[in-house]
C-alpha positions as CSV (number, residue, x, y, z in Angstrom):
1,M,-134.4,-150.5,-169.3
2,L,-137.8,-152.0,-168.5
3,Q,-140.9,-150.7,-170.4
4,K,-144.3,-150.9,-168.9
5,N,-147.7,-152.1,-170.2
6,I,-146.5,-152.9,-173.7
7,S,-148.8,-154.5,-176.4
8,L,-147.5,-157.8,-177.7
9,K,-149.6,-157.7,-180.9
10,T,-146.7,-157.1,-183.2
11,Y,-144.5,-159.6,-181.3
12,N,-146.6,-162.7,-182.0
13,T,-147.6,-164.2,-185.4
14,F,-151.2,-164.8,-184.3
15,G,-151.5,-161.0,-183.9
16,I,-153.2,-161.3,-180.5
17,D,-153.3,-158.0,-178.7
18,A,-152.2,-159.2,-175.2
19,K,-150.2,-156.8,-173.0
20,A,-147.0,-157.4,-170.9
21,S,-146.8,-155.6,-167.6
22,F,-143.0,-155.2,-168.2
23,F,-141.0,-155.6,-171.4
24,A,-137.3,-155.4,-172.4
25,N,-135.1,-156.6,-175.2
26,F,-131.5,-157.8,-175.1
27,S,-128.8,-158.2,-177.8
28,S,-126.0,-159.8,-175.7
29,V,-125.4,-161.9,-172.6
30,D,-124.2,-158.8,-170.7
31,D,-127.5,-157.0,-171.6
32,L,-129.4,-160.0,-170.5
33,N,-127.7,-160.3,-167.1
34,T,-128.2,-156.6,-166.5
35,I,-131.9,-157.0,-167.1
36,L,-132.1,-160.1,-164.9
37,K,-130.7,-158.2,-162.0
38,E,-133.6,-155.7,-162.3
39,R,-136.1,-158.6,-162.5
40,E,-137.3,-158.4,-158.9
41,N,-138.8,-161.9,-158.9
42,R,-141.3,-161.0,-161.7
43,K,-142.5,-163.9,-163.8
44,L,-140.5,-164.3,-167.0
45,F,-141.4,-165.1,-170.5
46,I,-138.7,-165.3,-173.2
47,L,-139.9,-164.2,-176.6
48,G,-138.1,-165.1,-179.9
49,G,-139.9,-164.8,-183.2
50,G,-143.3,-165.2,-181.5
51,S,-144.3,-167.9,-184.0
52,N,-145.1,-170.7,-181.6
53,I,-147.2,-168.9,-178.9
54,L,-150.8,-168.2,-178.3
55,F,-151.5,-165.5,-175.8
56,T,-154.9,-166.1,-174.1
57,K,-154.5,-163.3,-171.6
58,N,-152.2,-160.4,-170.6
59,F,-148.8,-161.4,-169.1
60,D,-148.4,-160.1,-165.6
61,G,-144.7,-160.3,-165.5
62,L,-141.6,-159.5,-167.6
63,V,-141.4,-160.4,-171.3
64,L,-137.8,-160.5,-172.6
65,K,-137.2,-160.2,-176.4
66,N,-134.1,-162.1,-177.5
67,E,-132.4,-160.1,-180.3
68,I,-128.9,-161.6,-180.1
69,Q,-127.5,-161.7,-183.7
70,G,-124.3,-163.1,-185.2
71,F,-123.1,-165.8,-187.6
72,K,-119.5,-167.1,-187.4
73,I,-117.5,-170.2,-188.5
74,I,-116.1,-172.0,-185.4
75,Q,-114.3,-174.9,-187.2
76,E,-114.1,-176.1,-190.8
77,S,-112.9,-179.2,-192.6
78,E,-113.1,-180.5,-196.2
79,N,-116.4,-182.2,-195.4
80,D,-118.2,-180.0,-192.9
81,V,-118.3,-176.8,-191.0
82,V,-119.5,-175.7,-187.5
83,V,-121.2,-172.3,-187.4
84,E,-122.3,-170.4,-184.3
85,V,-125.5,-168.3,-184.6
86,G,-127.2,-165.8,-182.4
87,A,-130.4,-167.1,-180.9
88,G,-132.3,-163.9,-182.0
89,M,-131.5,-164.3,-185.7
90,N,-134.5,-165.0,-187.9
91,W,-134.5,-168.8,-188.7
92,H,-135.2,-168.4,-192.5
93,A,-132.5,-165.7,-192.8
94,F,-130.1,-168.2,-191.2
95,V,-131.1,-170.8,-193.8
96,L,-130.6,-168.4,-196.6
97,K,-127.1,-167.4,-195.2
98,C,-126.2,-171.1,-195.2
99,L,-127.3,-171.5,-198.8
100,E,-125.4,-168.4,-199.8
101,M,-122.2,-170.0,-198.4
102,N,-123.1,-173.5,-199.8
103,F,-123.5,-175.0,-196.3
104,G,-126.0,-177.9,-196.3
105,G,-128.2,-179.6,-193.8
106,V,-130.9,-177.1,-193.2
107,E,-132.4,-176.6,-196.7
108,N,-135.3,-178.8,-195.9
109,L,-136.2,-176.5,-193.0
110,S,-136.6,-173.4,-195.2
111,L,-139.3,-170.9,-194.4
112,I,-140.1,-172.2,-191.0
113,P,-141.2,-169.2,-189.0
114,G,-139.4,-168.1,-185.8
115,N,-135.9,-167.5,-184.6
116,V,-132.8,-169.6,-184.2
117,G,-133.2,-170.0,-180.4
118,A,-136.4,-171.9,-180.8
119,S,-134.9,-174.5,-183.1
120,P,-133.3,-176.7,-180.4
121,M,-136.0,-175.9,-177.9
122,Q,-138.7,-177.3,-180.2
123,N,-136.4,-179.7,-182.1
124,I,-138.1,-178.2,-185.2
125,G,-138.4,-180.4,-188.2
126,A,-139.9,-180.7,-191.7
127,Y,-139.6,-182.9,-194.8
128,G,-137.5,-185.7,-193.2
129,V,-135.1,-183.4,-191.3
130,E,-135.0,-182.4,-187.6
131,I,-132.6,-180.0,-185.8
132,K,-131.1,-182.9,-183.9
133,D,-129.6,-184.0,-187.2
134,V,-127.4,-180.9,-187.5
135,F,-127.2,-179.6,-183.9
136,E,-123.8,-179.4,-182.4
137,Y,-124.2,-177.4,-179.2
138,L,-125.9,-174.3,-177.6
139,D,-124.9,-171.8,-174.9
140,A,-127.6,-170.7,-172.5
141,V,-127.7,-168.4,-169.5
142,H,-129.0,-169.9,-166.3
143,I,-131.7,-167.5,-165.1
144,E,-131.0,-167.8,-161.4
145,T,-127.2,-167.5,-161.5
146,G,-126.5,-165.7,-164.7
147,K,-123.9,-168.3,-165.6
148,V,-123.5,-169.6,-169.2
149,K,-123.8,-173.4,-169.6
150,R,-123.0,-175.3,-172.8
151,F,-125.4,-178.1,-173.9
152,S,-124.3,-180.9,-176.2
153,N,-126.6,-182.7,-178.6
154,K,-126.9,-185.5,-175.9
155,D,-127.6,-183.0,-173.1
156,C,-130.6,-181.6,-175.0
157,D,-132.4,-185.0,-174.9
158,F,-134.2,-184.4,-178.2
159,G,-137.5,-186.0,-178.9
160,Y,-140.3,-185.3,-181.4
161,R,-140.8,-181.5,-181.2
162,E,-139.3,-181.7,-177.7
163,S,-136.1,-181.1,-175.8
164,V,-134.8,-180.8,-172.2
165,F,-135.9,-177.1,-172.4
166,K,-139.6,-178.2,-172.6
167,T,-139.2,-180.8,-169.9
168,Y,-137.1,-180.9,-166.7
169,A,-135.1,-177.7,-167.6
170,K,-138.2,-175.7,-168.6
171,G,-138.0,-172.1,-167.6
172,Q,-134.4,-172.4,-166.2
173,Y,-132.3,-171.2,-169.1
174,I,-132.3,-168.6,-171.9
175,I,-130.7,-169.8,-175.1
176,C,-128.2,-167.2,-176.5
177,Q,-126.1,-169.0,-179.2
178,V,-126.6,-172.2,-181.2
179,G,-123.9,-174.2,-183.0
180,Y,-124.7,-176.3,-186.1
181,R,-122.6,-178.8,-188.0
182,L,-123.4,-178.3,-191.7
183,T,-122.2,-180.1,-194.8
184,K,-119.8,-179.0,-197.5
185,I,-120.2,-182.2,-199.4
186,H,-123.9,-182.6,-199.5
187,K,-126.2,-185.6,-199.1
188,L,-129.7,-184.4,-200.2
189,N,-132.8,-185.5,-198.4
190,T,-135.7,-185.6,-200.9
191,S,-137.3,-188.7,-199.5
192,Y,-140.6,-186.9,-198.9
193,G,-142.5,-187.3,-202.1
194,A,-143.7,-183.7,-202.2
195,I,-140.1,-182.5,-202.7
196,N,-139.4,-184.8,-205.6
197,M,-142.7,-183.9,-207.2
198,E,-142.0,-180.2,-206.9
199,L,-138.4,-180.6,-208.2
200,E,-139.9,-182.4,-211.2
201,K,-142.5,-179.7,-211.7
202,Q,-139.7,-177.1,-211.7
203,G,-137.8,-179.2,-214.2
204,V,-134.8,-179.9,-211.9
205,N,-133.1,-183.2,-212.6
206,N,-129.8,-182.8,-210.6
207,P,-130.8,-180.7,-207.6
208,S,-128.6,-178.6,-205.4
209,I,-129.3,-177.6,-201.8
210,K,-130.7,-174.4,-203.2
211,D,-133.0,-176.3,-205.5
212,V,-134.3,-178.3,-202.5
213,S,-134.8,-175.1,-200.5
214,N,-136.8,-173.6,-203.4
215,A,-138.9,-176.7,-203.6
216,V,-139.7,-176.6,-199.9
217,I,-140.5,-172.9,-200.0
218,A,-142.9,-173.5,-203.0
219,I,-144.6,-176.3,-201.1
220,R,-145.0,-174.3,-197.9
221,K,-146.3,-171.3,-199.7
222,S,-148.9,-173.3,-201.5
223,K,-150.2,-174.8,-198.2
224,L,-149.5,-172.3,-195.4
225,P,-150.8,-168.8,-194.9
226,D,-148.3,-165.9,-194.6
227,P,-148.5,-164.7,-190.9
228,K,-148.0,-161.2,-192.2
229,K,-151.3,-161.4,-194.0
230,I,-153.3,-163.9,-191.8
231,G,-152.5,-164.4,-188.2
232,N,-151.3,-168.0,-187.4
233,A,-148.6,-169.9,-185.7
234,G,-148.0,-172.6,-188.4
235,S,-148.8,-176.1,-187.4
236,F,-151.0,-175.9,-184.3
237,F,-150.9,-179.6,-183.5
238,K,-148.2,-182.3,-183.4
239,N,-148.5,-185.3,-185.7
240,P,-149.5,-188.1,-183.3
241,I,-147.3,-191.2,-182.8
242,V,-149.1,-194.4,-182.2
243,S,-148.2,-198.1,-181.8
244,T,-148.2,-200.3,-184.9
245,Q,-151.1,-202.2,-183.3
246,T,-153.2,-199.1,-183.1
247,L,-152.3,-198.3,-186.7
248,Q,-153.6,-201.7,-187.9
249,I,-156.9,-201.1,-186.1
250,L,-157.2,-197.7,-187.7
251,K,-156.4,-199.1,-191.1
252,Q,-159.3,-201.5,-190.9
253,K,-161.7,-198.5,-190.8
254,H,-159.6,-196.1,-192.7
255,P,-157.4,-198.0,-195.3
256,N,-156.0,-194.8,-196.8
257,I,-154.9,-193.2,-193.5
258,P,-151.4,-191.6,-194.1
259,N,-148.7,-193.0,-191.9
260,Y,-144.9,-192.9,-191.6
261,P,-142.6,-195.2,-189.6
262,S,-141.2,-193.5,-186.5
263,G,-139.7,-196.4,-184.6
264,P,-139.5,-200.2,-184.4
265,E,-143.1,-200.5,-183.2
266,T,-144.5,-197.0,-183.7
267,A,-145.9,-194.9,-186.6
268,K,-146.5,-191.2,-187.1
269,L,-150.0,-190.1,-188.3
270,A,-150.8,-186.9,-190.2
271,A,-152.7,-184.7,-187.8
272,G,-153.9,-182.5,-190.7
273,W,-155.5,-185.5,-192.3
274,L,-157.3,-186.5,-189.1
275,I,-158.6,-182.9,-188.6
276,E,-159.7,-182.7,-192.3
277,Q,-161.5,-186.0,-192.2
278,A,-163.3,-184.9,-189.1
279,G,-164.7,-182.0,-191.2
280,W,-162.8,-179.0,-189.7
281,K,-160.8,-177.8,-192.7
282,G,-161.9,-174.3,-193.8
283,K,-164.4,-173.7,-190.9
284,T,-164.7,-170.1,-189.9
285,Y,-166.3,-168.4,-186.9
286,D,-167.9,-164.9,-187.3
287,E,-165.2,-164.2,-190.0
288,K,-162.8,-163.7,-187.0
289,Y,-160.9,-167.0,-186.8
290,G,-161.0,-170.6,-187.9
291,V,-159.2,-173.5,-189.6
292,H,-157.2,-172.6,-192.7
293,K,-158.8,-173.6,-196.0
294,N,-155.6,-175.2,-197.4
295,Q,-154.1,-176.8,-194.4
296,A,-156.2,-178.2,-191.5
297,L,-153.2,-178.2,-189.2
298,V,-153.2,-174.4,-189.1
299,L,-155.6,-172.3,-187.0
300,V,-155.9,-168.7,-188.1
301,N,-156.9,-165.3,-186.8
302,Y,-158.5,-163.2,-189.5
303,G,-157.8,-160.0,-187.5
304,N,-160.1,-159.6,-184.5
305,A,-160.0,-162.9,-182.5
306,D,-158.7,-163.2,-179.0
307,G,-156.5,-166.0,-177.9
308,D,-159.1,-167.7,-175.8
309,E,-161.4,-168.1,-178.8
310,I,-158.7,-169.9,-180.7
311,L,-157.8,-172.0,-177.7
312,K,-161.5,-173.1,-177.4
313,L,-161.5,-174.0,-181.1
314,S,-158.4,-176.2,-180.6
315,N,-160.2,-177.9,-177.7
316,L,-163.2,-178.7,-179.9
317,I,-161.0,-180.1,-182.6
318,I,-159.1,-182.3,-180.1
319,S,-162.3,-183.6,-178.7
320,D,-163.9,-184.3,-182.1
321,V,-160.8,-186.1,-183.4
322,Y,-160.6,-188.2,-180.3
323,Q,-164.3,-189.1,-180.6
324,K,-163.9,-190.1,-184.3
325,F,-160.5,-191.8,-184.3
326,N,-159.7,-192.5,-180.6
327,I,-156.5,-190.4,-181.1
328,E,-155.7,-187.5,-178.8
329,L,-154.0,-184.7,-180.6
330,E,-151.4,-182.6,-178.8
331,R,-150.8,-178.9,-179.3
332,E,-147.5,-177.9,-180.8
333,V,-148.1,-174.2,-180.0
334,N,-147.4,-173.0,-176.4
335,I,-150.4,-171.6,-174.6
336,L,-149.9,-168.6,-172.3
């Protein structure tokens, strides 16, 4: 059943009070197809956890809230296991479920906001791990036909914070279930120095996947604001990828610029460092919105900002960083 003129404030982690002309939630493929038949050519927006969206205006169309749940083992061997998870399940709840069952591979992705369905769409990643490393398949409903299509890892065409669902298949499918291949014999990834430092701080010498998760949670909590307390969407900008030639030019002016290899002739820079060096960290505007004091990658709504104000702030940051470093930042958050 479609609801009319619904506030989306509680459905997005920025806490922006935009309204949807029509709103419905679904908890199964059958529910979804029933709603799609009532769509009447209205514009569609699929809402998951609302953690990667900035509403700058009301949505004159139909917002669909994905609430498909479920966690089941599809196949299992001595070394690994494939689990299928409902796209509406909270991502961190999924990670905790895996830890409870001693299934490894997603512990580095602990405490990332949002729902399971966004994980392959965004190819979410943190601390040396990306979804493509554990992704097995997903099932998605084609909006126009209502038919379910299965996408393999290759089909998803994963890139840095990108997939087919953000490029040539954008707006064509609704993800319903996701399959992950997880480990039973674990190979820990603690290559990011912050994890090793946190494990040492906690006195852990022989870490388990749970220990790695706890370390990641501690790091994230120390740097990132809780969306339940301060409106935000996590990292607002992508870390830029540049050629090694560009990196060498930057190093001449900025010898300490953080960088990480990302390919044979490319390097990834830290967007947060660039923004901080440009002087934006901790800036606030009318006590309504600004840049977080502990992490320059995070734009925050202190309670009364509208989406357009935050978008304009992001434009100022992009322009200033380009002027100072000749690097053009790209937003990770979707603007609507």
